[in-house]
DOBATOR-159384 format. One record per residue (C-alpha): residue number from 1; residue in three letters; x negated, y negated, z negated. Coordinates in nm, 2 decimals, padded with zeros to 4 digits. Example, Ala and Ser with C-alpha at 12.3 -4.5 7.8 and 13.67 -1.06 7.14 Angstrom:
<recs>
1:ALA:-01.23:00.45:-00.78 .
2:SER:-01.37:00.11:-00.71 .
</recs>
This chain:
<recs>
1:MET:02.18:04.81:05.33 .
2:ARG:02.10:04.85:04.93 .
3:ALA:01.83:04.71:04.75 .
4:THR:01.59:04.92:04.58 .
5:GLY:01.37:04.81:04.30 .
6:LYS:01.26:04.61:04.07 .
7:ARG:01.38:04.22:04.11 .
8:THR:01.13:03.96:04.08 .
9:SER:01.19:03.61:04.02 .
10:LEU:01.03:03.35:04.30 .
11:ALA:00.98:03.13:04.01 .
12:SER:00.79:03.26:03.68 .
13:TYR:00.91:03.06:03.34 .
14:THR:00.68:03.21:03.12 .
15:TRP:00.44:03.07:02.82 .
16:GLY:00.14:03.04:03.01 .
17:GLY:00.21:03.40:03.15 .
18:TRP:00.15:03.54:02.87 .
19:GLY:00.38:03.88:02.96 .
20:GLY:00.71:03.98:02.99 .
21:GLN:00.78:03.90:02.74 .
22:ASN:00.74:03.51:02.74 .
23:ASP:00.96:03.52:03.07 .
24:LEU:01.23:03.26:02.95 .
25:THR:01.41:03.39:03.24 .
26:GLN:01.54:03.66:03.01 .
27:PHE:01.74:03.39:02.81 .
28:ARG:01.94:03.30:03.13 .
29:SER:02.25:03.37:02.90 .
30:VAL:02.12:03.08:02.70 .
31:PHE:02.00:02.83:02.98 .
32:GLU:02.16:02.92:03.34 .
33:PRO:02.47:03.16:03.30 .
34:ASP:02.56:03.25:03.59 .
35:VAL:02.94:03.12:03.57 .
36:GLY:02.76:02.82:03.42 .
37:ILE:02.81:02.46:03.61 .
38:PHE:02.58:02.19:03.56 .
39:SER:02.35:02.42:03.30 .
40:PRO:02.07:02.23:03.14 .
41:GLY:01.82:02.44:03.33 .
42:TYR:01.49:02.66:03.19 .
43:PRO:01.28:02.46:03.01 .
44:LEU:00.93:02.38:03.15 .
45:ALA:00.70:02.62:03.05 .
46:PRO:00.38:02.51:02.92 .
47:PRO:00.06:02.56:03.05 .
48:GLU:-00.10:02.74:02.76 .
49:ARG:-00.06:02.91:02.45 .
50:GLU:-00.07:02.65:02.21 .
51:LYS:-00.01:02.64:01.80 .
52:VAL:00.20:02.39:01.68 .
53:ARG:00.07:02.05:01.61 .
54:LEU:00.24:01.90:01.33 .
55:TRP:00.21:01.54:01.52 .
56:ASP:00.11:01.35:01.85 .
57:PHE:-00.26:01.26:01.74 .
58:PRO:-00.46:01.04:02.00 .
59:VAL:-00.76:01.28:02.21 .
60:GLY:-01.06:01.20:02.05 .
61:TYR:-00.85:01.13:01.78 .
62:ASN:-01.21:01.23:01.49 .
63:THR:-01.44:01.03:01.76 .
64:ILE:-01.31:00.70:01.66 .
65:TYR:-01.50:00.68:01.29 .
66:THR:-01.36:00.35:01.17 .
67:PRO:-01.07:00.46:00.91 .
68:ARG:-00.73:00.36:01.02 .
69:SER:-00.89:00.26:01.39 .
70:TYR:-00.51:00.34:01.51 .
71:GLU:-00.35:00.16:01.29 .
72:PRO:-00.22:-00.17:01.34 .
73:ILE:-00.31:-00.32:00.99 .
74:GLY:-00.67:-00.23:00.84 .
75:PHE:-00.73:-00.18:00.49 .
76:ASP:-00.97:-00.48:00.50 .
77:GLU:-00.62:-00.66:00.57 .
78:LEU:-00.42:-00.50:00.34 .
79:ARG:-00.73:-00.56:00.05 .
80:ALA:-00.74:-00.97:00.18 .
81:LEU:-00.30:-00.99:00.12 .
82:ALA:-00.30:-00.82:-00.21 .
83:GLU:-00.59:-01.03:-00.33 .
84:CYS:-00.45:-01.37:-00.21 .
85:HIS:-00.12:-01.35:-00.30 .
86:ASP:-00.03:-01.41:-00.63 .
87:ILE:00.30:-01.31:-00.66 .
88:THR:00.17:-00.98:-00.53 .
89:ARG:-00.13:-00.98:-00.74 .
90:LEU:00.10:-01.02:-01.03 .
91:ALA:00.31:-00.70:-00.91 .
92:ILE:00.00:-00.50:-00.88 .
93:GLU:-00.18:-00.57:-01.22 .
94:THR:00.20:-00.57:-01.38 .
95:ARG:00.24:-00.22:-01.26 .
96:LYS:-00.14:-00.14:-01.42 .
97:ASP:-00.07:-00.30:-01.72 .
98:GLN:00.28:-00.09:-01.76 .
99:ILE:00.09:00.23:-01.72 .
100:GLU:-00.23:00.16:-01.96 .
101:LYS:00.00:00.08:-02.29 .
102:LEU:00.14:00.44:-02.19 .
103:ASP:-00.05:00.75:-02.45 .
104:TRP:-00.06:01.08:-02.26 .
105:THR:-00.18:01.41:-02.45 .
106:ILE:-00.28:01.74:-02.26 .
107:LYS:-00.03:02.06:-02.37 .
108:SER:-00.03:02.42:-02.27 .
109:ARG:00.27:02.50:-01.99 .
110:ASN:00.35:02.78:-02.26 .
111:GLU:00.37:02.60:-02.54 .
112:LYS:00.60:02.90:-02.74 .
113:SER:00.33:03.18:-02.64 .
114:PRO:00.00:03.00:-02.56 .
115:ARG:-00.33:03.19:-02.53 .
116:ALA:-00.57:03.27:-02.74 .
117:ASP:-00.86:02.99:-02.62 .
118:ALA:-00.58:02.77:-02.58 .
119:GLY:-00.69:02.52:-02.83 .
120:SER:-01.02:02.55:-02.78 .
121:ARG:-00.99:02.45:-02.37 .
122:ILE:-00.68:02.16:-02.48 .
123:ASN:-00.94:02.03:-02.69 .
124:ARG:-01.25:02.04:-02.38 .
125:LEU:-01.00:01.89:-02.17 .
126:THR:-00.93:01.62:-02.37 .
127:GLU:-01.26:01.50:-02.40 .
128:PHE:-01.33:01.52:-02.04 .
129:TRP:-01.04:01.29:-01.93 .
130:ARG:-01.06:01.03:-02.21 .
131:SER:-01.33:00.94:-01.99 .
132:PRO:-01.30:01.13:-01.62 .
133:ASP:-01.60:00.94:-01.48 .
134:GLY:-01.90:01.01:-01.75 .
135:GLU:-01.89:00.62:-01.78 .
136:GLN:-01.56:00.44:-01.86 .
137:PRO:-01.24:00.46:-02.05 .
138:PHE:-00.96:00.67:-01.90 .
139:ALA:-00.73:00.38:-01.93 .
140:THR:-00.97:00.16:-01.68 .
141:TRP:-01.02:00.41:-01.44 .
142:LEU:-00.69:00.49:-01.43 .
143:ARG:-00.67:00.11:-01.28 .
144:GLU:-00.94:00.19:-01.03 .
145:ALA:-00.75:00.47:-00.89 .
146:LEU:-00.35:00.26:-00.90 .
147:GLU:-00.53:-00.08:-00.72 .
148:ASP:-00.60:00.15:-00.43 .
149:VAL:-00.25:00.39:-00.47 .
150:LEU:-00.11:00.04:-00.42 .
151:VAL:-00.27:-00.16:-00.17 .
152:LEU:-00.42:00.07:00.04 .
153:ASP:-00.22:00.37:-00.05 .
154:ALA:-00.54:00.54:-00.03 .
155:ALA:-00.67:00.72:-00.38 .
156:ALA:-00.98:00.89:-00.36 .
157:LEU:-01.25:01.08:-00.59 .
158:GLU:-01.55:01.23:-00.57 .
159:VAL:-01.55:01.56:-00.76 .
160:ARG:-01.88:01.57:-00.93 .
161:ARG:-02.04:01.93:-01.06 .
162:ASN:-02.32:02.07:-01.28 .
163:ARG:-02.55:02.37:-01.10 .
164:GLY:-02.26:02.65:-01.21 .
165:GLY:-02.01:02.47:-01.06 .
166:ASP:-01.81:02.35:-01.38 .
167:ILE:-01.68:01.97:-01.29 .
168:ILE:-01.87:01.66:-01.48 .
169:GLY:-01.73:01.39:-01.35 .
170:LEU:-01.46:01.20:-01.10 .
171:ASP:-01.59:00.89:-00.96 .
172:ILE:-01.36:00.69:-00.81 .
173:VAL:-01.44:00.63:-00.42 .
174:ASP:-01.34:00.25:-00.25 .
175:GLY:-01.08:00.43:-00.01 .
176:SER:-01.12:00.25:00.27 .
177:THR:-01.43:00.44:00.32 .
178:ILE:-01.29:00.67:00.38 .
179:LYS:-01.19:00.80:00.74 .
180:VAL:-00.91:01.14:00.72 .
181:LEU:-01.04:01.39:00.99 .
182:LEU:-00.85:01.63:01.18 .
183:ASP:-00.85:01.98:01.31 .
184:ASN:-00.68:02.08:01.61 .
185:THR:-00.34:02.10:01.49 .
186:GLY:-00.32:01.81:01.32 .
187:ARG:-00.32:01.99:00.96 .
188:ARG:-00.70:01.86:00.71 .
189:PRO:-00.96:02.09:00.79 .
190:ARG:-01.06:02.36:00.53 .
191:PRO:-01.37:02.41:00.40 .
192:PRO:-01.59:02.44:00.47 .
193:ALA:-01.52:02.26:00.71 .
194:PRO:-01.54:01.86:00.67 .
195:ALA:-01.22:01.70:00.58 .
196:TYR:-01.36:01.35:00.57 .
197:GLU:-01.58:01.11:00.68 .
198:GLN:-01.71:00.82:00.49 .
199:ILE:-01.83:00.52:00.69 .
200:ILE:-02.08:00.25:00.53 .
201:HIS:-02.16:-00.13:00.66 .
202:GLY:-01.98:00.02:01.01 .
203:ARG:-02.13:00.38:01.07 .
204:PRO:-02.09:00.73:00.98 .
205:TRP:-02.25:00.84:00.63 .
206:ARG:-02.15:01.10:00.51 .
207:LEU:-01.94:01.36:00.62 .
208:LEU:-01.72:01.58:00.31 .
209:THR:-01.51:01.81:00.26 .
210:SER:-01.21:01.91:00.10 .
211:ASP:-01.45:02.04:-00.21 .
212:GLU:-01.61:01.77:-00.24 .
213:LEU:-01.38:01.45:-00.21 .
214:MET:-01.00:01.46:-00.31 .
215:TYR:-00.80:01.23:-00.13 .
216:LEU:-00.50:01.18:-00.24 .
217:PRO:-00.24:00.87:-00.04 .
218:ARG:00.13:00.89:-00.24 .
219:ASN:00.29:00.81:-00.03 .
220:ARG:00.23:00.98:00.28 .
221:ARG:00.45:00.98:00.67 .
222:PRO:00.48:01.32:00.93 .
223:HIS:00.32:01.09:01.23 .
224:LYS:00.02:00.95:01.05 .
225:ALA:-00.30:01.03:00.88 .
226:TYR:-00.29:00.73:00.65 .
227:GLY:-00.07:00.67:00.35 .
228:PHE:00.21:00.38:00.34 .
229:SER:00.15:00.16:00.10 .
230:PRO:00.42:-00.10:-00.11 .
231:VAL:00.13:-00.39:00.05 .
232:GLU:00.16:-00.27:00.36 .
233:GLN:00.52:-00.22:00.38 .
234:ILE:00.58:-00.65:00.33 .
235:VAL:00.28:-00.75:00.50 .
236:THR:00.55:-01.00:00.72 .
237:THR:00.71:-01.14:00.36 .
238:VAL:00.34:-01.16:00.22 .
239:ASN:00.19:-01.39:00.50 .
240:ILE:00.50:-01.62:00.48 .
241:GLY:00.41:-01.63:00.09 .
242:LEU:00.05:-01.74:00.17 .
243:ARG:00.16:-01.96:00.43 .
244:ARG:00.41:-02.13:00.15 .
245:GLN:00.15:-02.07:-00.06 .
246:ALA:-00.11:-02.29:00.12 .
247:MET:00.19:-02.53:00.20 .
248:GLN:00.22:-02.59:-00.16 .
249:LEU:-00.12:-02.68:-00.26 .
250:GLN:-00.21:-02.92:00.06 .
251:HIS:00.12:-03.12:-00.08 .
252:PHE:-00.09:-03.16:-00.39 .
253:THR:-00.46:-03.18:-00.27 .
254:GLU:-00.45:-03.36:00.12 .
255:GLY:-00.02:-03.49:00.06 .
256:ASN:-00.05:-03.85:00.21 .
257:VAL:00.37:-03.93:00.07 .
258:PRO:00.31:-04.11:-00.23 .
259:PRO:00.61:-04.18:-00.50 .
260:GLY:00.73:-04.52:-00.36 .
261:LEU:00.74:-04.81:-00.15 .
262:LEU:00.65:-05.15:-00.29 .
263:ASN:00.76:-05.44:-00.11 .
264:ALA:00.57:-05.74:-00.07 .
265:PRO:00.76:-06.10:-00.17 .
266:ASP:00.87:-06.30:00.17 .
267:GLY:00.56:-06.46:00.36 .
268:TRP:00.28:-06.26:00.22 .
269:SER:-00.04:-06.21:00.45 .
270:PRO:-00.20:-05.91:00.53 .
271:GLU:-00.53:-06.01:00.34 .
272:GLN:-00.24:-06.10:00.04 .
273:ILE:-00.13:-05.77:00.03 .
274:ARG:-00.46:-05.56:00.06 .
275:GLN:-00.60:-05.82:-00.23 .
276:PHE:-00.29:-05.68:-00.46 .
277:GLN:-00.38:-05.36:-00.39 .
278:GLU:-00.71:-05.38:-00.49 .
279:TRP:-00.57:-05.52:-00.78 .
280:PHE:-00.29:-05.34:-00.86 .
281:ASP:-00.48:-05.01:-00.84 .
282:SER:-00.81:-05.13:-01.04 .
283:VAL:-00.52:-05.16:-01.32 .
284:LEU:-00.35:-04.87:-01.31 .
285:ALA:-00.57:-04.62:-01.15 .
286:GLY:-00.69:-04.30:-01.39 .
287:ASN:-00.58:-04.54:-01.70 .
288:THR:-00.27:-04.34:-01.80 .
289:GLY:-00.23:-04.58:-02.07 .
290:ASN:-00.12:-04.86:-01.90 .
291:ARG:00.07:-04.62:-01.69 .
292:THR:00.29:-04.64:-01.93 .
293:ARG:00.33:-05.04:-02.02 .
294:LEU:00.58:-05.24:-01.84 .
295:LEU:00.38:-05.45:-01.57 .
296:TRP:00.50:-05.77:-01.47 .
297:GLY:00.50:-05.77:-01.05 .
298:PRO:00.48:-06.09:-00.80 .
299:GLY:00.86:-06.25:-00.76 .
300:GLY:01.07:-06.07:-00.49 .
301:ALA:00.87:-05.77:-00.48 .
302:LYS:01.14:-05.49:-00.41 .
303:TYR:01.04:-05.10:-00.53 .
304:GLN:01.15:-04.83:-00.28 .
305:ALA:01.11:-04.47:-00.39 .
306:PHE:01.07:-04.19:-00.15 .
307:LYS:01.21:-03.80:-00.19 .
308:GLU:01.01:-03.51:-00.17 .
309:ALA:01.11:-03.20:-00.06 .
310:PRO:01.12:-02.97:-00.39 .
311:TYR:00.81:-02.84:-00.47 .
312:LYS:01.04:-02.46:-00.46 .
313:ASP:01.32:-02.37:-00.38 .
314:ASP:01.53:-02.10:-00.23 .
315:PHE:01.30:-01.94:-00.05 .
316:ASP:01.04:-01.92:-00.28 .
317:GLU:01.31:-01.70:-00.50 .
318:TRP:01.38:-01.46:-00.22 .
319:LEU:00.98:-01.42:-00.10 .
320:ALA:00.92:-01.29:-00.48 .
321:ARG:01.26:-01.15:-00.48 .
322:ILE:01.14:-00.91:-00.17 .
323:VAL:00.73:-00.85:-00.34 .
324:CYS:00.93:-00.74:-00.69 .
325:TYR:01.15:-00.45:-00.48 .
326:ALA:00.85:-00.37:-00.29 .
327:PHE:00.71:-00.28:-00.68 .
328:SER:01.08:-00.19:-00.86 .
329:LEU:01.00:-00.48:-01.07 .
330:PRO:01.24:-00.66:-01.21 .
331:PRO:01.24:-01.04:-01.05 .
332:THR:01.36:-01.22:-01.37 .
333:ALA:00.99:-01.38:-01.41 .
334:PHE:01.05:-01.60:-01.06 .
335:THR:01.44:-01.67:-01.08 .
336:PRO:01.68:-01.82:-01.31 .
337:GLN:01.74:-01.74:-01.64 .
338:VAL:01.99:-01.41:-01.72 .
339:ASN:02.19:-01.31:-01.98 .
340:ARG:02.00:-01.05:-02.23 .
341:ALA:02.18:-00.74:-02.09 .
342:THR:02.15:-00.86:-01.72 .
343:ALA:01.73:-00.85:-01.80 .
344:GLN:01.75:-00.58:-02.01 .
345:THR:02.00:-00.32:-01.72 .
346:ALA:01.69:-00.44:-01.43 .
347:GLN:01.41:-00.39:-01.71 .
348:GLU:01.55:-00.03:-01.72 .
349:ALA:01.61:00.03:-01.37 .
350:ALA:01.30:-00.10:-01.24 .
351:LEU:01.14:00.23:-01.49 .
352:GLU:01.33:00.43:-01.37 .
353:GLU:01.32:00.36:-00.97 .
354:GLY:00.95:00.24:-00.99 .
355:LEU:00.67:00.32:-01.27 .
356:ALA:00.87:00.70:-01.31 .
357:PRO:00.76:00.77:-00.95 .
358:LEU:00.37:00.61:-01.01 .
359:LEU:00.39:00.83:-01.32 .
360:GLY:00.44:01.10:-01.11 .
361:TRP:00.19:01.07:-00.91 .
362:VAL:-00.06:01.06:-01.24 .
363:LYS:00.05:01.40:-01.37 .
364:ARG:00.02:01.59:-01.03 .
365:LEU:-00.32:01.45:-00.96 .
366:VAL:-00.46:01.56:-01.33 .
367:ASP:-00.30:01.83:-01.32 .
368:GLY:-00.42:01.94:-00.99 .
369:VAL:-00.70:01.94:-01.17 .
370:ILE:-00.66:02.09:-01.48 .
371:GLN:-00.50:02.41:-01.24 .
372:THR:-00.67:02.41:-00.92 .
373:ARG:-01.03:02.29:-00.97 .
374:MET:-01.13:02.37:-01.33 .
375:GLY:-00.95:02.70:-01.33 .
</recs>
């Protein structure tokens, strides 16, 4: 007997049971065609209707208030590495110097037909940016911001306003004190909801909206809440460099390998050797003048020089090259001399690859404040 009526699937493949329009069986020709052999099958339907999440953040992410708590390397370690490793610190300061020496100006976006009040507005903006925080000149202020960009990739600015709502200052905030908050989709919460939380002395200090705080990582990644600084990219290299640096220092402070060994004449007793050593030290120790003079010794004494390990070698040069490459700087200061043409080419490449993108970040910061926050 022929069946009549509506046919209903025994297994439900719907998105949380939110109506027939979401029934996956309507896509049978895609997932399980009638003549399909070894088909992939229907995808499992989500139990609830959810919004798309930008990334798979940990459950309870906002409740762990320590900044970078889910990262393998904390802010404190990044700062310590950048401050203790000589070459890394020199690279950071060089980048700051290169940007500081450049001039800047504020222009109208449409110079051919500017607004009537463009001149007065440019003058007002120029006066503001000469000292963005009201205390320091722009160059000093920018160096502080670049420090957190290059070391932490966590530049943060507090927006100070007057009673009328106009911006009167942009204060540099230590980026290592800022905990980034997320909404249920992994996005930054919009005002009036707080988007950041400042942590002081290990305790929650203040909740901040994105109107109150500008958080400006330069190198963001889709699966992380925090930026990826040049220092973090070479953490292993910097750690190796620190240990190499400490080993070289200990060569001078704790090393026990003398320049050479003087063999005593045959027949000398240990007491005679000790007495001669004391006399020898009394004549030469701390007396650079006597060290330059010819000194007569007992007959049969022979000098044997020790061959020390070099103070630096190709490995030190390799470490310097990695650090310079991370900051897009030419390693010419730490490598053997090259001809002028090669050095010029390396300098131009470093300018194009490293300085220009960093200048782009600075310009986006200033343009964003002028165009979206100052009106």
